mmJSON file of the N, C-alpha and C atoms, coordinates in Angstrom:
{"data_MODEL":{"atom_site":{
"group_PDB":["ATOM","ATOM","ATOM","ATOM","ATOM","ATOM","ATOM","ATOM","ATOM","ATOM","ATOM","ATOM","ATOM","ATOM","ATOM","ATOM","ATOM","ATOM","ATOM","ATOM","ATOM","ATOM","ATOM","ATOM","ATOM","ATOM","ATOM","ATOM","ATOM","ATOM","ATOM","ATOM","ATOM","ATOM","ATOM","ATOM","ATOM","ATOM","ATOM","ATOM","ATOM","ATOM","ATOM","ATOM","ATOM","ATOM","ATOM","ATOM","ATOM","ATOM","ATOM","ATOM","ATOM","ATOM","ATOM","ATOM","ATOM","ATOM","ATOM","ATOM","ATOM","ATOM","ATOM","ATOM","ATOM","ATOM","ATOM","ATOM","ATOM","ATOM","ATOM","ATOM","ATOM","ATOM","ATOM","ATOM","ATOM","ATOM","ATOM","ATOM","ATOM","ATOM","ATOM","ATOM","ATOM","ATOM","ATOM"],
"id":[1,2,3,4,5,6,7,8,9,10,11,12,13,14,15,16,17,18,19,20,21,22,23,24,25,26,27,28,29,30,31,32,33,34,35,36,37,38,39,40,41,42,43,44,45,46,47,48,49,50,51,52,53,54,55,56,57,58,59,60,61,62,63,64,65,66,67,68,69,70,71,72,73,74,75,76,77,78,79,80,81,82,83,84,85,86,87],
"type_symbol":["N","C","C","N","C","C","N","C","C","N","C","C","N","C","C","N","C","C","N","C","C","N","C","C","N","C","C","N","C","C","N","C","C","N","C","C","N","C","C","N","C","C","N","C","C","N","C","C","N","C","C","N","C","C","N","C","C","N","C","C","N","C","C","N","C","C","N","C","C","N","C","C","N","C","C","N","C","C","N","C","C","N","C","C","N","C","C"],
"label_atom_id":["N","CA","C","N","CA","C","N","CA","C","N","CA","C","N","CA","C","N","CA","C","N","CA","C","N","CA","C","N","CA","C","N","CA","C","N","CA","C","N","CA","C","N","CA","C","N","CA","C","N","CA","C","N","CA","C","N","CA","C","N","CA","C","N","CA","C","N","CA","C","N","CA","C","N","CA","C","N","CA","C","N","CA","C","N","CA","C","N","CA","C","N","CA","C","N","CA","C","N","CA","C"],
"label_alt_id":[null,null,null,null,null,null,null,null,null,null,null,null,null,null,null,null,null,null,null,null,null,null,null,null,null,null,null,null,null,null,null,null,null,null,null,null,null,null,null,null,null,null,null,null,null,null,null,null,null,null,null,null,null,null,null,null,null,null,null,null,null,null,null,null,null,null,null,null,null,null,null,null,null,null,null,null,null,null,null,null,null,null,null,null,null,null,null],
"label_comp_id":["SER","SER","SER","ASP","ASP","ASP","ASP","ASP","ASP","GLN","GLN","GLN","TYR","TYR","TYR","VAL","VAL","VAL","TYR","TYR","TYR","CYS","CYS","CYS","MET","MET","MET","ALA","ALA","ALA","CYS","CYS","CYS","ALA","ALA","ALA","ASN","ASN","ASN","HIS","HIS","HIS","ARG","ARG","ARG","ILE","ILE","ILE","TYR","TYR","TYR","VAL","VAL","VAL","ALA","ALA","ALA","LYS","LYS","LYS","ARG","ARG","ARG","ARG","ARG","ARG","GLN","GLN","GLN","GLU","GLU","GLU","SER","SER","SER","SER","SER","SER","THR","THR","THR","LEU","LEU","LEU","ALA","ALA","ALA"],
"label_asym_id":["A","A","A","A","A","A","A","A","A","A","A","A","A","A","A","A","A","A","A","A","A","A","A","A","A","A","A","A","A","A","A","A","A","A","A","A","A","A","A","A","A","A","A","A","A","A","A","A","A","A","A","A","A","A","A","A","A","A","A","A","A","A","A","A","A","A","A","A","A","A","A","A","A","A","A","A","A","A","A","A","A","A","A","A","A","A","A"],
"label_entity_id":["1","1","1","1","1","1","1","1","1","1","1","1","1","1","1","1","1","1","1","1","1","1","1","1","1","1","1","1","1","1","1","1","1","1","1","1","1","1","1","1","1","1","1","1","1","1","1","1","1","1","1","1","1","1","1","1","1","1","1","1","1","1","1","1","1","1","1","1","1","1","1","1","1","1","1","1","1","1","1","1","1","1","1","1","1","1","1"],
"label_seq_id":[1,1,1,2,2,2,3,3,3,4,4,4,5,5,5,6,6,6,7,7,7,8,8,8,9,9,9,10,10,10,11,11,11,12,12,12,13,13,13,14,14,14,15,15,15,16,16,16,17,17,17,18,18,18,19,19,19,20,20,20,21,21,21,22,22,22,23,23,23,24,24,24,25,25,25,26,26,26,27,27,27,28,28,28,29,29,29],
"pdbx_PDB_ins_code":[null,null,null,null,null,null,null,null,null,null,null,null,null,null,null,null,null,null,null,null,null,null,null,null,null,null,null,null,null,null,null,null,null,null,null,null,null,null,null,null,null,null,null,null,null,null,null,null,null,null,null,null,null,null,null,null,null,null,null,null,null,null,null,null,null,null,null,null,null,null,null,null,null,null,null,null,null,null,null,null,null,null,null,null,null,null,null],
"Cartn_x":[20.715,20.579,19.295,19.15,17.953,16.712,16.868,15.717,15.134,15.995,15.507,14.79,15.318,14.703,13.319,13.204,11.914,10.917,11.365,10.474,9.995,10.888,10.53,9.472,9.654,8.691,7.342,7.336,6.082,5.391,6.178,5.602,4.984,5.676,5.165,3.881,3.874,2.68,1.517,1.77,0.712,0.134,0.999,0.522,-0.32,0.095,-0.687,-2.037,-2.038,-3.281,-4.228,-3.695,-4.532,-5.092,-4.263,-4.716,-5.851,-5.73,-6.783,-8.059,-7.931,-9.11,-9.813,-9.037,-9.627,-10.35,-9.781,-10.427,-11.74,-11.733,-12.95,-14.033,-13.671,-14.657,-15.2,-14.361,-14.82,-15.787,-15.574,-16.462,-17.775,-17.717,-18.941,-19.779,-19.125,-19.839,-20.79],
"Cartn_y":[5.009,5.676,5.242,5.577,5.2,5.86,7.088,7.791,7.009,6.479,5.712,4.458,3.81,2.587,2.88,3.96,4.319,4.649,5.368,5.729,4.465,3.521,2.282,1.525,1.467,0.768,1.463,2.79,3.537,3.292,3.243,3.018,1.624,0.632,-0.735,-0.826,-0.195,-0.227,0.446,1.535,2.248,1.364,0.652,-0.209,-1.334,-1.89,-2.949,-2.401,-1.182,-0.547,-0.342,0.143,0.369,-0.958,-1.994,-3.294,-3.818,-3.656,-4.116,-3.321,-2.017,-1.175,-1.606,-1.911,-2.327,-3.653,-4.58,-5.872,-5.681,-4.823,-4.591,-3.961,-2.957,-2.266,-3.211,-4.089,-4.99,-6.022,-6.439,-7.425,-6.775,-5.476,-4.782,-4.407,-4.177,-3.73,-4.828],
"Cartn_z":[1.863,3.169,3.874,5.132,5.879,5.29,4.809,4.239,3.069,2.22,1.074,1.553,2.585,3.103,3.657,4.433,5.027,3.927,2.916,1.809,1.091,0.898,0.214,1.007,2.346,3.194,3.126,3.169,3.115,1.781,0.705,-0.619,-0.68,-0.134,-0.154,0.665,1.843,2.686,1.979,1.271,0.556,-0.539,-1.273,-2.357,-1.788,-0.624,0.016,0.45,0.994,1.446,0.269,-0.843,-2.029,-2.54,-2.545,-3.034,-2.166,-0.849,0.061,-0.16,-0.332,-0.564,-1.851,-2.892,-4.163,-3.993,-3.23,-3.012,-2.27,-1.245,-0.461,-1.331,-2.116,-2.946,-4.016,-4.534,-5.587,-5.011,-3.761,-3.154,-2.742,-2.385,-1.981,-3.2,-4.333,-5.527,-6.017],
"occupancy":[1.0,1.0,1.0,1.0,1.0,1.0,1.0,1.0,1.0,1.0,1.0,1.0,1.0,1.0,1.0,1.0,1.0,1.0,1.0,1.0,1.0,1.0,1.0,1.0,1.0,1.0,1.0,1.0,1.0,1.0,1.0,1.0,1.0,1.0,1.0,1.0,1.0,1.0,1.0,1.0,1.0,1.0,1.0,1.0,1.0,1.0,1.0,1.0,1.0,1.0,1.0,1.0,1.0,1.0,1.0,1.0,1.0,1.0,1.0,1.0,1.0,1.0,1.0,1.0,1.0,1.0,1.0,1.0,1.0,1.0,1.0,1.0,1.0,1.0,1.0,1.0,1.0,1.0,1.0,1.0,1.0,1.0,1.0,1.0,1.0,1.0,1.0],
"B_iso_or_equiv":[0.0,0.0,0.0,0.0,0.0,0.0,0.0,0.0,0.0,0.0,0.0,0.0,0.0,0.0,0.0,0.0,0.0,0.0,0.0,0.0,0.0,0.0,0.0,0.0,0.0,0.0,0.0,0.0,0.0,0.0,0.0,0.0,0.0,0.0,0.0,0.0,0.0,0.0,0.0,0.0,0.0,0.0,0.0,0.0,0.0,0.0,0.0,0.0,0.0,0.0,0.0,0.0,0.0,0.0,0.0,0.0,0.0,0.0,0.0,0.0,0.0,0.0,0.0,0.0,0.0,0.0,0.0,0.0,0.0,0.0,0.0,0.0,0.0,0.0,0.0,0.0,0.0,0.0,0.0,0.0,0.0,0.0,0.0,0.0,0.0,0.0,0.0],
"pdbx_formal_charge":[null,null,null,null,null,null,null,null,null,null,null,null,null,null,null,null,null,null,null,null,null,null,null,null,null,null,null,null,null,null,null,null,null,null,null,null,null,null,null,null,null,null,null,null,null,null,null,null,null,null,null,null,null,null,null,null,null,null,null,null,null,null,null,null,null,null,null,null,null,null,null,null,null,null,null,null,null,null,null,null,null,null,null,null,null,null,null],
"auth_seq_id":[1,1,1,2,2,2,3,3,3,4,4,4,5,5,5,6,6,6,7,7,7,8,8,8,9,9,9,10,10,10,11,11,11,12,12,12,13,13,13,14,14,14,15,15,15,16,16,16,17,17,17,18,18,18,19,19,19,20,20,20,21,21,21,22,22,22,23,23,23,24,24,24,25,25,25,26,26,26,27,27,27,28,28,28,29,29,29],
"auth_comp_id":["SER","SER","SER","ASP","ASP","ASP","ASP","ASP","ASP","GLN","GLN","GLN","TYR","TYR","TYR","VAL","VAL","VAL","TYR","TYR","TYR","CYS","CYS","CYS","MET","MET","MET","ALA","ALA","ALA","CYS","CYS","CYS","ALA","ALA","ALA","ASN","ASN","ASN","HIS","HIS","HIS","ARG","ARG","ARG","ILE","ILE","ILE","TYR","TYR","TYR","VAL","VAL","VAL","ALA","ALA","ALA","LYS","LYS","LYS","ARG","ARG","ARG","ARG","ARG","ARG","GLN","GLN","GLN","GLU","GLU","GLU","SER","SER","SER","SER","SER","SER","THR","THR","THR","LEU","LEU","LEU","ALA","ALA","ALA"],
"auth_asym_id":["A","A","A","A","A","A","A","A","A","A","A","A","A","A","A","A","A","A","A","A","A","A","A","A","A","A","A","A","A","A","A","A","A","A","A","A","A","A","A","A","A","A","A","A","A","A","A","A","A","A","A","A","A","A","A","A","A","A","A","A","A","A","A","A","A","A","A","A","A","A","A","A","A","A","A","A","A","A","A","A","A","A","A","A","A","A","A"],
"auth_atom_id":["N","CA","C","N","CA","C","N","CA","C","N","CA","C","N","CA","C","N","CA","C","N","CA","C","N","CA","C","N","CA","C","N","CA","C","N","CA","C","N","CA","C","N","CA","C","N","CA","C","N","CA","C","N","CA","C","N","CA","C","N","CA","C","N","CA","C","N","CA","C","N","CA","C","N","CA","C","N","CA","C","N","CA","C","N","CA","C","N","CA","C","N","CA","C","N","CA","C","N","CA","C"],
"pdbx_PDB_model_num":[1,1,1,1,1,1,1,1,1,1,1,1,1,1,1,1,1,1,1,1,1,1,1,1,1,1,1,1,1,1,1,1,1,1,1,1,1,1,1,1,1,1,1,1,1,1,1,1,1,1,1,1,1,1,1,1,1,1,1,1,1,1,1,1,1,1,1,1,1,1,1,1,1,1,1,1,1,1,1,1,1,1,1,1,1,1,1]
}}}
């Protein structure tokens, strides 16, 4: 259903966001 698709996209975007945050924090550390 569309709900599952939207949830999947949100989950993927969140994982990308977390990965970027981790990269930034590791470079600043």
